[in-house]
Every structure is written in C-alpha cells, then in structure tokens.
C-alpha positions in Angstrom: 2.5 -7.5 3.3 4.1 -4.9 5.5 7.6 -6.7 6.3 7.5 -5.6 10.5 10.8 -4.3 12.1 13.7 -6.8 12.6 12.2 -9.2 9.9 15.1 -8.1 7.5 18.7 -8.0 8.1 20.2 -4.4 8.1 22.3 -5.2 5.1 19.2 -6.4 3.4 17.3 -3.1 4.7 20.1 -0.8 3.6 20.3 -2.5 0.1 16.6 -2.6 -0.5 16.5 1.3 0.3 19.3 2.3 -1.7 17.5 -0.1 -4.5 14.6 2.8 -4.0 16.7 5.9 -4.1 16.5 6.1 -7.9 13.1 5.1 -8.2 12.1 7.9 -5.8 14.1 10.5 -7.8 12.7 9.5 -11.2 9.1 9.3 -9.9 9.4 12.7 -8.3 10.9 14.2 -11.6 8.3 12.6 -13.5 5.5 14.3 -11.3 7.3 17.7 -11.5 7.2 17.5 -15.5 4.0 15.5 -16.0 1.2 16.0 -13.3 -0.1 19.6 -13.1 -0.5 21.3 -10.2 -4.7 21.2 -10.2 -4.3 17.5 -10.5 -2.1 17.2 -7.3 -5.3 16.7 -5.0 -5.6 13.5 -7.0 -2.4 12.1 -5.3 -3.2 13.0 -2.0 -6.9 11.3 -2.7 -5.1 8.3 -4.2 -2.9 7.9 -0.9 -5.7 8.2 1.2 -7.7 5.6 -0.6 -4.5 3.0 -0.6 -4.1 3.9 3.4 -8.0 3.1 3.8 -7.4 0.0 1.3 -4.7 -1.7 3.8 -7.1 -1.1 7.4 -9.9 -3.2 5.4 -8.3 -6.7 6.7 -9.5 -9.7 4.6 -9.3 -12.9 6.6 -8.1 -16.3 4.9 -8.9 -19.6 6.5 -6.2 -20.7 8.9 -6.1 -17.6 10.6 -4.7 -15.3 8.6 -5.2 -11.8 6.9 -4.2 -9.4 3.7 -5.5 -6.1 2.2 -5.4 -4.2 -0.8 -3.0 -1.8 -1.6 -4.3 0.5 -4.5 -1.3 1.2 -6.3 -2.4 0.6 -9.5 -5.4 2.4 -9.2 -3.4 5.6 -8.4 -1.6 5.3 -11.4 -4.6 4.7 -13.4 -6.4 7.9 -12.1 -3.4 10.1 -12.3 -1.9 8.7 -15.6 1.2 7.9 -13.8 2.8 4.9 -12.1 5.3 7.7 -10.6 2.5 9.3 -8.8 1.5 5.8 -7.5 4.9 5.3 -6.3 5.1 8.6 -4.2 1.5 8.4 -2.9 1.7 4.8 -1.4 5.6 5.7 -0.4 4.2 8.4 1.6 1.2 6.4 2.8 3.6 3.7 4.0 5.9 6.2 6.0 2.9 7.4 7.9 2.0 3.8 8.6 5.3 3.1 10.0 6.1 6.1 12.2 2.6 6.6 13.7 0.5 3.4 13.3 3.9 0.7 13.8 2.6 -0.9 10.5 5.8 -1.7 8.6 9.3 -1.2 10.0 11.1 1.9 9.9 14.5 -0.1 8.9 12.2 -2.4 6.5 10.9 1.0 4.8 12.8 0.9 1.8 12.1 -3.0 1.1 8.1 -2.3 1.8 8.1 0.6 -1.0 10.2 -1.6 -3.4 7.2 -4.1 -3.3 3.9 -1.8 -2.9 5.5 1.3 -4.0 7.5 0.2 -7.0 6.8 -3.2 -8.4 3.1 -3.0 -7.7 2.1 0.2 -9.6 4.7 0.3 -12.2 4.1 -3.4 -13.2 0.5 -2.8 -12.2 0.2 0.5 -15.0 2.3 -1.4 -17.5 -0.1 -4.2 -17.9 -3.1 -2.1 -18.0 -1.8 0.0 -20.4 -0.9 -2.8 -22.5 -4.2 -4.6 -22.2 -6.3 -1.7 -22.7 -4.4 -0.8 -26.1 -5.0 -4.5 -26.8 -8.9 -4.9 -25.9 -10.1 -1.5 -25.2 -11.5 -2.5 -22.1 -10.6 -0.3 -19.2 -12.1 -2.2 -16.3 -10.9 -5.8 -17.2 -7.4 -4.3 -18.1 -7.2 -2.2 -14.3 -8.9 -5.6 -12.8 -5.9 -7.8 -14.5 -3.0 -5.1 -13.9 -4.0 -4.5 -10.5 -4.3 -8.2 -9.8 -0.8 -9.1 -11.3 0.7 -6.1 -9.6 -0.1 -7.0 -6.1 0.8 -10.6 -6.4 4.2 -9.5 -8.3 4.6 -7.4 -5.0 3.7 -10.3 -2.5 6.2 -12.4 -4.5 9.1 -10.0 -4.0 8.2 -9.7 0.0 8.3 -13.2 0.0 11.6 -13.7 -1.4 13.1 -11.4 1.0 11.6 -13.0 4.1 12.8 -16.2 2.5 16.7 -15.0 2.7 16.6 -14.0 6.3 17.4 -17.2 8.7 18.6 -15.1 11.4 15.6 -12.9 11.3 12.6 -14.0 9.6 12.9 -18.2 10.4 11.3 -19.4 7.2 12.8 -20.3 4.1 11.6 -19.4 0.7 10.1 -23.0 0.6 7.7 -21.9 3.1 7.5 -18.0 2.7 6.5 -18.3 -0.9 3.7 -20.5 -0.8 2.8 -19.0 2.3 2.5 -15.6 1.3 1.4 -16.3 -2.6 -1.8 -18.6 -1.7 -3.7 -15.5 0.0 -2.7 -13.0 -2.6 -3.6 -15.3 -5.7 -6.7 -15.9 -4.0 -8.8 -13.5 -1.4 -6.2 -10.4 -1.3 -5.7 -10.2 -5.0 -9.3 -10.2 -5.3 -9.5 -7.4 -2.6 -7.1 -5.2 -5.0 -9.5 -6.0 -7.8 -12.6 -4.8 -6.2 -10.9 -1.8 -4.8 -9.3 -0.7 -8.3 -12.4 -1.4 -10.0 -15.1 0.0 -7.8 -13.2 3.6 -7.4 -12.6 3.7 -11.1 -16.2 2.8 -11.6 -17.3 5.3 -9.1 -15.0 8.1 -10.9 -16.4 7.2 -14.4 -20.0 7.5 -13.1 -20.0 10.0 -10.4 -17.1 12.5 -11.0 -15.5 11.9 -14.8 -13.8 15.4 -14.6 -11.6 14.2 -11.9 -9.5 12.4 -14.7 -9.3 15.1 -17.0 -5.5 16.6 -18.0 -6.8 19.9 -15.9 -9.3 18.8 -13.5 -11.7 21.4 -12.0 -11.6 21.8 -8.2 -15.2 20.8 -7.7 -14.3 17.3 -9.4 -12.6 16.1 -6.2 -15.8 16.7 -3.9 -17.4 13.4 -4.5 -14.2 11.7 -3.7 -13.9 13.2 -0.6 -17.6 12.0 0.4 -16.7 8.4 -0.8 -12.9 8.8 1.6 -15.5 9.8 4.2 -17.5 6.9 3.7 -14.6 4.5 4.1 -13.2 6.1 7.0 -16.8 5.1 8.9 -16.6 1.6 7.8 -12.9 1.0 8.7 -14.0 -0.9 11.9 -14.9 -3.7 9.2 -11.1 -4.4 8.9 -11.5 -5.6 12.8 -13.7 -8.2 12.0 -10.7 -10.2 10.2 -9.2 -12.2 13.2 -5.6 -13.4 13.2 -2.2 -11.7 12.0 -1.0 -11.4 8.4 1.7 -13.9 7.5 5.1 -12.5 8.4 3.9 -9.8 10.7 4.1 -11.5 14.3 5.5 -10.0 17.2 8.4 -11.2 18.4 6.6 -12.2 21.4 4.7 -14.8 19.6 6.6 -15.9 16.6 8.1 -18.8 19.1 4.9 -20.2 19.4 4.0 -20.6 15.7 3.2 -23.6 14.1 4.0 -24.2 10.3 4.1 -28.1 8.9 2.5 -29.3 12.2 5.6 -28.7 14.5 6.2 -25.7 16.6 8.9 -23.1 15.9 10.1 -23.1 19.5 12.5 -20.4 19.2 12.5 -16.8 18.6 15.3 -16.1 15.9 18.3 -13.8 17.3 17.8 -10.8 14.8 14.5 -10.1 16.4 15.3 -10.7 20.2 18.0 -7.6 19.9 16.8 -5.8 17.2 15.4 -2.1 16.6 12.1 -1.3 17.8 10.4 2.3 17.7 7.4 3.0 19.8 4.4 4.7 17.8 1.7 7.1 18.7 -0.8 4.8 17.7 0.0 1.0 18.1 -2.2 -0.9 15.7 -4.2 1.5 14.8 -5.7 2.1 18.6 -5.8 4.8 20.8 -5.3 4.6 24.6 -8.4 4.4 26.7 -10.8 3.9 23.5 -12.7 0.9 22.4 -11.1 -0.5 19.3 -13.5 0.8 16.8 -13.2 4.0 18.2 -9.7 3.8 18.0 -9.6 2.3 14.8 -11.7 5.1 12.9 -9.9 8.0 14.6 -6.5 6.5 13.3 -7.9 6.7 9.8 -9.2 9.8 10.2 -5.4 11.0 11.5 -4.0 9.3 8.5 -6.1 10.6 5.7 -5.9 13.8 7.0 -2.0 14.0 6.9 -1.8 12.6 3.3 -4.4 15.3 2.3 -2.6 17.7 3.9 1.2 16.7 3.1 0.1 16.8 -1.0 -1.9 20.2 -0.3 1.7 21.7 0.8 3.1 20.0 -2.2 0.8 21.0 -4.5 1.0 24.9 -2.6 5.0 24.9 -3.6 4.5 23.8 -7.2 4.2 26.2 -9.9 1.5 25.7 -12.3 2.3 24.1 -15.9 1.9 26.3 -18.7 2.4 23.6 -21.3 2.3 20.1 -20.3 1.3 17.0 -22.3 -2.1 15.0 -21.1 -1.2 11.5 -20.4 -3.9 9.2 -21.2 -5.3 7.2 -18.8 
C-alpha cells in the first residue's frame, strides 16, 4: 500500500500533504493534552510494531504481496487515534527516508491513507462496536479490518487518477488493490491487532493503565525482539506489491492478458531518492541478515525518537483517562 515515488503527480502529492497538515496538527495537540508522559513509550512501541508488521509481506496468488499496518492497534493500546496517526506517520517517514519504502513526495498521501484514514476510522468503529457488544477483540478485529480496507481503497483511487504516472485507471486499480486487502491482507491486519492486544492483556495488562508503570513495557520489548528475529519470513513472499513496481519493470507488466509495453512519462522523468538501505537490504550481506539489521535500525530509531519526545514533555498533573 506504500505509494512509491512518481506514481502520483506533484500536484496530487501537494494536495495530499496539505490535507495532512491539519490532521498532524490536531493529532499532536491531542497527544500533548491527553497522553501522559509515562505512556509515551507505548507510542514508540506501537510505531515499532507497525514498522515490523509492514516488513512481514503476505503473498497473494498471482505474484503480488501485501502487509499489515497496525494503526488501529496503536490507537487501541494508547486509547487515542491521534497517537496511531503520529506513530504510523513517523514509521512511514523512516521507511521512506532510509529504506525507500514509499515515496518522499508521496509521503503525505501515504500518511493520509495509513496514518489518518486507517487509525481514525478503525478506532471509531472499535469504540462503537465495543459499546454495542462489549466484545473487545471482536471489535478490534472488525475495526482494524475495515480501517485497512478503507485505506487501501483511498490508495486505489489515488492511483487511478494519474494517467501520466500510474498507468492504470480506477477500473483496474480499485479491484486490483481491494482483492488482496479484502482477503489476506485484511486478515493479516486482524491477526497483528488481535495477537498483540491479547498478548498485552494476558502478559502485561498494566501497559494499558492511564499511568502505566515503566516495567509494564518490558514484555512488549521482548515481543518486539522476537518479531525482529522473525522478519526474514517476510522474504518468503515473492513478487511485488501491486502499485509498487520500479520504473524499470512497469513496461513489462501484464494486465488483462496484455503487456503494458511502455513506461509512463511521469515515471521516466520523475524524482528519485537514494536511500541507505534500499528494500531493507545492506550491501555485502545476505538478504536475510540485511533484513534483520534493517528491522533493528528502524525499531531502534522509532523507540529513540519517542523517548526523546517523551523527555521533552512535562508530566501532566491532571488528565482524563481515555477508555481503551
């Protein structure tokens, strides 16, 4: 679901970034006023789970792949979709800058889909269903499933209105994107959300307290380390996610029985950023080793970033406890 560089026009990228500015502003304000300093490490942990979840590629018959995002999960753990928005946004920024996963110009669009639509809609549905049914995990599963599918639909529409960039119209982009997310990728989002939520409830429920104890996060760091070691499983999924092909391979794509046969002009003459660890690889190292080291770099940066943010915050004397 990461929109790469040169799949959207510069004007579309500008509009999507402008649309995210008030969302980021609102989300930062909500975090400042509603998330206590002691709970800030949970944002870094949630961002790390999101980062790792996006490294576990799931194969779909036909040669394409996809992944979970975890935006609704972060919102549930922190009690705030604003936290999900900022955590996923920072994870996406690190992916784009260091690993070339998602475009820099398309950063606003990717955040609109995965850091705005997904956590805000997913958490809203979770709260609504929890109130109606009282069933936490079922509500989380449905909220996360609909959230990621809504995000995928938005990405498909954005792809489908770029004739000089992404060559496929909405009649192709929407079904191509949605088939995978309605089936396996939506299921992956449910699994990530429910498994981590169950782990927290069973092993370290104090992490969900309004003012959690520092020791409550230790089991989550252990789980994070286990996931890092397991990330090479994401390499077993062969193929490229729909809409994430390189400019050098798009001309050879076959859709509807016919080869595309050309590279859109917007891609040919577009912007390109060289990254330190392209595609989560490291020069001179086996693919699986580079993947694990990339996971360590990404997770460490996210944890450190949120620790720095936490260190600059003042502890709130009085704040409202948000029901998870």
